Steps between C-alpha positions, in 0.01 A plus 500: 500500500733239360497150644860533616413819690215319677733211584763734646243697700351178636842378609571833670172470695586141597848601612370790708223296661692181582865599527422823683324321787807338655802649332741344754398150396549568130823692561647191665391288203693721259829384647420136445294202595662165578292286265518127562268382225411597145165386368418538134126486448259480216264781410226248424214588736416133546826439688492606866852539650357426846420146386855445379658625823244335731 
């Protein structure tokens, strides 16, 4: 099996498991979320976003 096939299958399992549990919640999110803040983080594992936001 190709790596991309495994990636797609894994995403399908994730989607079914998490988004299928409360479809009303995720359906409401599709229409928009009123975001008030944008945080750009670093992928460095030594930086904990919780420390920055207290």
